[in-house]
N, C-alpha and C positions, 0 to 999 in steps of 0.2 A: 504494499500500499503506500509506504513512504517512497519508493522508487517511482511509482506512478505519479504521485504528488509532485515530486521534484521535477520530473520529466515536464509535467503540465506547466509548473512554475516557470521552467527555463522556456518552453515554448511560447507562453503568454508574454514574458517579458521581451522575448526576440521579436515576436510579431508586432507589439506596440513599437519598440524602438526601430525596426526596420521600417515600419509606416511612417514614423516621424522624422527620421534623419536618412533614410536609404541604406542599402547594403553597405556601400562603401564608407559610409558615416558612422557605423557601430563596429566596435571592437569585441571580440569574445570576452574581454575583461569587463567592458561595459554592461555586457548581457548578464555576466556571472554577478556582477555587483547589483544590479536591478533586481535579479531573481533570488538573491541572498544565498548563492551557492558558491563553491570555488570552482575554478577553471576546469579542474578535472572533471567534474561533474558533467559539463557539456561534452567533453571528449567521450566520456562514458555512454551518456544516453544518445548523442548525435554524431559522434566523430569529428565534429568541427563546424564551423560558420556556415560553409556552403550547403552542407545536408541539413542543417538547422533552416536555413531559408526555404530549401525545396520541401521539407516537412511541414513548414507553415503553410505555404502555399497549397501543398497537396490537400491537408486538412481543411483548409478554408474552401478550396474549390469543391472538394469531396461534399461539404456541407451543402454547397449550392446545387450539386448534382442531386442530393437526397432530397432538396426541397422541390425540385422539378418533379421527380418521380413520385413523391407524395400527392402533389396537385394533380398529376396525370392520373393518378388512381382514383381521383374524386369523380363522381357521376355528374359532371357539369358540361354544359356546352362550350365550345372552343372559345368563344369571346370571353366567357366568365373566367376560363383557365387562364387565358393570356391576361386579363386584368390583374389577376392576383399574382402570377408569375412577374410581371412588369413591376408591381408595387414592391415585391420581394427583392426583385433585382436592384432597384433603385435603392431601397434601405440598405442592401448589402454594399452597393458600390459607393453610397456616400456616407457609411459608417466613419466616425472619427479615426478610429484605430481598427481598422479592418484590413483584410488581407488585399482588398481591391486597392487601398493606397500603395502597398507595395508593387502590385501590378502596374499601376498608373506611374509610379516612380521608374519602373524599370521602362515602360513605354517612352517616357520623357528622356530617358538616356539612349533611345534607339531600339530597344527591345531585343537587343542581341541574345540576352539569357533566356527570354521568354520560351521558346520552343522547348528548350530542355527543361525549364521549371514548370511549364504549365501546359505544354502541347498536347499531351495525353488528356488532361483534364478537361481542356476546351474541347477536344474532339468528342469526348463522351458526353458532355453537356450539350453541345450541338446535336449529337446523335438523339439524345432524350428528346430535345425540342422537336427535332425532324419527325420523330415518331409521333408526338401529339398532332403535328400538322398532318401527317399521312393518315392518321386515324381520322381525322375530321373530314378529310377529303374523300375517304372511303365510305363515311357515313352520309355523304352528300351535304355537309355544312358548308364547304367552301369549295371552290373549283380546284382543279389540280394545277398546282403551281410548282416553281423551283423552289424545293424545301429549304436549300442552303441560302439562297438570296432572301428568302421570306426571314429566316432565322437572322441573317446579318441586319437587315432592315429593323427587325423587332428589338435587337439589343442596341441598335445604333443611338436610339433616342434616349435612353436612360443613361447610355456612356456619355453622350452629349452633354445631358444635364449635369453631370458631374465634372467634366473637363471644362465646361464653360459656366460653372457656378457663379462666379463673380459677375458675369454679364448677365446672367439670368437674373439674379438678384437685383441688379441695376434696373431691369426691364421691369420686373415685378414690383419694385419699391419694397421688397422684404428681404430679410436676411434669413438664410437658412431653409430647409424643406420640413415643413410640418407634415404630420401624417395625413393631415386634410388635402394639402397640397398634392402628396404622392398619390393618394387615391384618386383625386381629380385628373392628375396628368396621366394616371394608368388608363383610367376610363377614357379620356380624349384621344390618347394615342392609339389604343386598341380600337376604338370606334371608326377612326380615320383610317386605319390599316385593314380593320375587317371589312369596310365598305368597298375596298379593292378588290378582296379575296372571296367575298361570300358569293353563293350562287345567286342568280338572278333569274326572275321568270321572264317569260316572253314579253309582257306588257312593258317591264323596266327596260329590257333590251331594245324594245323598238323604240322606246321614249329616248333614249340614249343616242340612237342612231339618228334621230332627227334633229339633235342639238348640234 
């Protein structure tokens, strides 16, 4: 039990420090001091700083994948599932000390480490989302579409809200993203996106052709 608690304390400290200062701005001694352990404990549990970063990213993105799987298991129409996923993604991406800040920091440095750090996890997350889209198309909820491009379109908006947060705050005249705003943004984005992929009846298609 003590080993498990020590490992988690190290991982929590490292995740927070990597998010705040970047990988290169944190030393093993810094992490050890914050976690209240000796440097040897980090070597014992993780082997070193690089593997500690990989573990932090893996556990954070693993939680995101499980979240998508749990939502997919719900008996809900696609638009409702997407609203929930969008809201969870935005909360995940905008967390003050979340794994997303580590990923954003890596992107700002050119993203060279990301394929090794998170490539497998992003691929699995995309596969889970494509599965939701494929099932909705098979059930007749939406038209058949390019699942990968739809996934990219879907995640781009919450990612933009995080990257451009200072600009969005100026436009909105409010600081931060409240739960009410996240819910409203999720509903808006999914409605706009869903209008482009939902199945239309012949009357709607005829009306569009006349425009």
